[in-house]
C-alpha positions in Angstrom: -6.9 3.2 5.0 -8.4 6.4 4.3 -5.6 8.7 5.9 -3.8 11.9 5.7 -1.0 12.9 7.9 -0.4 16.6 8.7 3.3 17.5 9.0 5.3 20.5 10.2 8.8 19.2 10.4 11.1 17.2 8.4 11.1 14.5 11.0 7.2 14.5 10.9 7.3 13.8 7.3 10.0 11.0 7.6 7.8 9.5 10.2 4.7 9.7 8.0 6.3 8.0 5.1 7.6 5.3 7.4 4.1 4.5 8.7 3.1 4.0 5.0 1.1 6.9 4.9 0.1 8.0 1.0 -1.9 11.3 1.4 1.0 13.6 3.2 0.3 17.3 3.8 3.5 19.1 4.9 4.5 22.5 5.8 6.2 24.2 2.6 9.7 24.1 3.8 9.7 20.2 4.3 6.9 19.0 1.7 9.6 17.8 -1.2 7.1 15.4 -3.4 4.3 16.1 -1.3 1.4 18.5 -0.6 2.8 21.9 0.3 1.0 24.1 2.8 2.2 27.5 4.2 -0.7 27.8 6.6 -2.9 25.3 8.2 -6.2 26.9 7.2 -5.4 26.4 3.5 -5.8 22.7 3.9 -8.0 21.8 6.8 -11.4 21.7 4.8 -10.0 19.2 2.6 -8.7 17.3 5.2 -12.0 17.2 7.2 -14.3 16.6 4.5 -12.4 13.7 2.6 -10.5 11.6 5.1 -12.0 9.4 7.8 -8.6 9.7 9.7 -6.2 12.5 10.3 -2.8 12.3 11.8 -1.3 15.3 13.2 2.5 15.1 13.7 3.5 18.0 15.5 2.2 19.8 18.9 -1.1 19.1 20.0 -2.2 22.4 20.5 -1.6 23.2 17.0 -4.1 20.1 16.0 -6.9 21.9 18.6 -6.8 25.0 17.0 -6.7 23.6 13.5 -9.9 21.1 13.9 -12.2 23.3 16.3 -14.2 25.0 13.7 -15.2 21.9 12.4 -16.2 19.4 15.0 -19.8 19.2 14.9 -20.7 15.2 16.2 -18.9 12.3 17.2 -20.9 10.4 15.0 -20.0 12.0 11.7 -16.6 13.9 12.6 -13.5 12.0 11.2 -11.0 10.3 13.9 -8.0 12.5 14.9 -4.8 11.8 16.2 -2.0 13.7 17.2 1.8 12.2 17.8 5.1 14.3 18.5 7.3 13.7 15.2 9.2 10.9 17.4 6.2 8.9 17.8 6.5 8.5 21.6 3.3 9.9 22.3 0.3 9.1 19.9 -2.6 10.7 21.4 -6.3 9.9 20.4 -8.1 13.2 20.2 -11.2 13.3 18.7 -13.5 10.6 17.3 -11.9 8.0 20.2 -15.0 5.2 19.8 -17.0 5.8 16.5 -14.5 7.1 14.5 -11.9 4.7 15.4 -9.2 7.1 17.0 -8.5 4.9 19.7 -7.8 1.7 17.6 -5.5 4.3 14.8 -3.4 5.7 18.2 -2.5 2.1 19.2 -1.7 0.8 15.8 0.5 3.6 15.1 2.0 3.4 18.8 2.7 -0.6 17.7 4.9 0.7 15.1 6.7 3.6 16.4 7.0 1.7 20.0 5.4 4.6 21.4 2.8 5.3 23.9 -0.7 5.1 22.8 -2.7 8.0 25.0 -6.4 7.4 25.5 -8.5 9.0 27.8 -11.8 7.9 27.3 -13.1 6.5 30.3 -14.1 3.1 29.2 -11.0 2.2 27.8 -8.8 3.5 30.9 -11.1 1.1 33.0 -10.9 -1.4 30.7 -15.2 -1.4 30.6 -17.0 -2.5 27.8 -17.8 0.8 25.2 -21.1 0.0 23.4 -20.0 2.8 20.6 -17.3 0.7 19.6 -18.5 -2.5 19.5 -21.6 -0.9 17.6 -18.9 0.1 15.1 -16.9 -2.5 14.5 -19.9 -4.6 14.1 -21.0 -2.1 11.6 -24.3 -1.4 13.9 -26.9 1.7 13.4 -26.7 3.5 16.6 -30.2 4.7 17.4 -29.6 6.7 20.3 -26.4 8.4 21.5 -27.8 9.5 24.7 -28.0 5.9 25.8 -24.9 5.2 25.0 -23.6 7.5 27.7 -26.0 6.1 30.1 -24.8 2.7 29.5 -21.1 4.0 29.7 -21.8 5.5 32.8 -23.4 2.6 34.3 -20.9 0.3 33.8 -18.3 2.9 35.0 -20.2 2.7 38.2 -20.0 -1.1 38.4 -23.8 -1.6 37.6 -24.9 -4.8 35.7 -25.9 -4.0 32.0 -28.2 -6.6 30.2 -27.5 -7.7 26.7 -30.0 -9.5 24.5 -29.6 -10.4 20.7 -30.4 -13.8 18.5 -27.9 -12.7 16.0 -24.8 -11.9 18.6 -23.3 -13.4 21.5 -23.4 -11.2 24.7 -20.2 -9.6 25.2 -17.6 -9.8 28.2 -18.8 -7.5 30.7 -22.5 -7.9 30.1 -25.2 -9.6 31.5 -28.5 -11.3 30.8 -30.6 -8.5 32.8 -30.2 -4.9 33.9 -32.1 -1.6 34.9 -30.0 -0.5 31.7 -29.8 -2.8 28.6 -28.4 -3.3 25.2 -30.7 -5.2 22.4 -28.7 -6.0 19.2 -31.6 -7.2 16.2 -33.8 -5.5 13.5 -36.9 -5.9 15.2 -38.4 -2.9 17.3 -37.7 -4.6 20.8 -37.1 -2.6 24.0 -36.6 -5.7 26.4 -35.0 -3.5 29.3 -36.4 -0.8 31.0 -33.8 1.4 29.7 -32.6 0.0 26.2 -30.0 0.9 24.1 -30.7 0.0 20.3 -28.1 -1.2 18.0 -29.2 -2.1 14.6 -27.4 -4.2 12.1 -27.2 -3.3 8.6 -28.5 -6.8 6.9 -32.1 -6.2 5.4 -32.1 -6.3 1.5 -35.6 -4.6 0.3 -36.4 -5.9 -2.9 -38.6 -3.4 -4.6 -40.7 -3.5 -8.0 -42.7 -0.4 -9.2 -44.8 0.5 -12.2 -42.4 2.7 -14.4 -42.4 6.6 -13.4 -43.3 5.5 -9.7 -42.0 8.8 -7.4 -39.8 8.2 -5.0 -41.9 9.2 -1.9 -44.9 6.4 -3.0 -42.3 4.0 -3.0 -40.7 5.0 0.4 -44.3 5.1 1.9 -45.0 1.5 0.2 -41.9 0.4 2.0 -42.3 2.0 5.5 -45.6 0.5 5.3 -44.1 -3.0 5.2 -41.5 -2.4 7.7 -43.7 -1.4 10.3 -45.6 -3.6 9.8 -43.4 -6.4 10.3 -41.9 -4.2 13.4 -38.6 -4.2 11.6 -36.2 -0.7 11.8 -35.4 1.1 8.9 -31.9 1.4 9.5 -31.6 -2.2 9.1 -31.7 -1.9 5.7 -28.4 -1.7 3.3 -29.7 -2.4 0.3 -32.1 -1.9 -2.5 -32.4 -4.5 -5.2 -34.2 -5.0 -8.2 -34.5 -5.9 -11.8 -32.1 -4.4 -14.4 -34.9 -2.9 -16.2 -35.2 -0.4 -13.2 -31.5 0.4 -13.2 -32.6 4.3 -13.8 -35.7 4.2 -12.5 -35.9 7.7 -10.8 -38.2 6.8 -7.7 -35.9 3.9 -6.9 -32.6 5.5 -7.7 -33.5 8.6 -5.5 -34.4 6.6 -2.8 -31.5 4.7 -2.3 -29.4 8.2 -2.3 -31.7 9.4 0.0 -31.7 6.5 2.6 -27.7 6.1 2.2 -27.9 3.0 0.8 -26.4 0.9 -2.3 -29.1 0.1 -5.4 -28.4 -3.4 -7.0 -30.0 -4.4 -9.8 -30.0 -8.5 -11.8 -30.9 -9.1 -15.1 -34.1 -11.5 -15.5 -31.5 -14.9 -16.6 -29.7 -13.6 -12.9 -33.4 -13.9 -11.1 -34.7 -16.8 -12.6 -31.5 -18.6 -11.9 -32.5 -18.2 -8.1 -33.8 -21.3 -6.3 -36.8 -20.9 -4.2 -40.4 -20.7 -3.4 -41.6 -17.5 -4.8 -44.8 -15.5 -5.3 -45.6 -15.7 -8.8 -47.4 -13.4 -10.9 -48.2 -13.9 -14.6 -48.3 -10.0 -15.2 -45.4 -9.6 -14.0 -43.5 -12.4 -15.9 -44.9 -11.3 -19.2 -44.1 -7.4 -18.9 -40.3 -8.2 -17.2 -39.4 -12.1 -17.8 -39.3 -12.8 -14.2 -42.1 -14.2 -12.2 -41.4 -12.2 -9.0 -38.9 -9.4 -9.0 -39.3 -8.1 -5.3 -38.7 -11.7 -3.7 -35.8 -12.7 -6.1 -34.2 -9.8 -5.8 -33.7 -10.2 -2.2 -32.7 -13.7 -2.5 -30.4 -12.8 -5.1 -28.3 -10.9 -2.7 -27.7 -14.2 -0.6 -30.7 -13.1 1.4 -33.2 -15.0 3.1 -36.6 -13.9 2.3 -38.3 -13.0 5.5 -41.1 -11.2 4.3 -43.0 -12.0 1.4 -44.1 -9.5 -1.5 -46.5 -7.0 -0.7 -48.3 -4.8 -3.1 -49.6 -1.4 -3.1 -49.8 1.6 -5.3 -48.0 0.0 -7.9 -45.2 -1.2 -5.7 -43.9 -4.5 -4.6 -41.7 -5.2 -1.9 -40.2 -7.9 -0.1 -37.5 -8.1 2.5 -34.7 -10.3 2.8 -31.9 -11.2 5.7 -28.8 -11.1 4.4 -26.7 -13.4 7.1 -23.2 -12.5 5.4 -23.8 -9.1 6.5 -23.8 -10.1 10.2 
């Protein structure tokens, strides 16, 4: 787990060690073999940038003051948990749902025999939490304001709907309601007020002429997604032939979208079984009759959108059910 502990006492250091935490920042008097600090401001920028979870072992007030300058948005902030140096009270402080602080607090409390202190309303009232469920299922949350409205409706005991061809209805949700949750990669809003949660399961197989710039490739990809009513946030990977592994436009596009970029040899692509759109020119140039569709299939994907060509770019889309 990508976690660090910040400790202020010898007992705190011993507790962090007992929890199996490798990265321990400790007040210099008690640091020993661990990372030493004399003031909390020395280490907070590093902790905030480099760790997904931060465990403060000490007073809650110290933790609040330490993190206050860094807190930005629950969608990107690390999870912050605070516990006393005996592990009796384990408090989920920041990013309880999306960041996983509530889950971490419960795990630590189980190990220490202490009490997890959870204050988020949906958890306290044992209601479905859309942001927690989305995070656990690796779903992109399209609208945080709608998450709040869904939570408010549930806390007011209103029926909240759920629709998906990919997931079963979670406990506490229904088939209909004024508010509802749609889980899928298509652009649908089946309820009057719909929270769309997008699974990251779409592989974009892309081929292009040498030197094609990022914006051109992106424009063609966006057109294919839009024409097929597929949310761009569902794309988790770009795939192509290894001849394109250093293609600047593709590399830059993957970086901009924050997705992986995988390439395959001609032999690997040719070994894929299936009915693909063939091109004699592409085969003569690359040794593969169709790069984009085969690249989709090479990622355990079922091709759901066949090859589209424009501006020297070819795009196909595949659904990887292993990502669901």
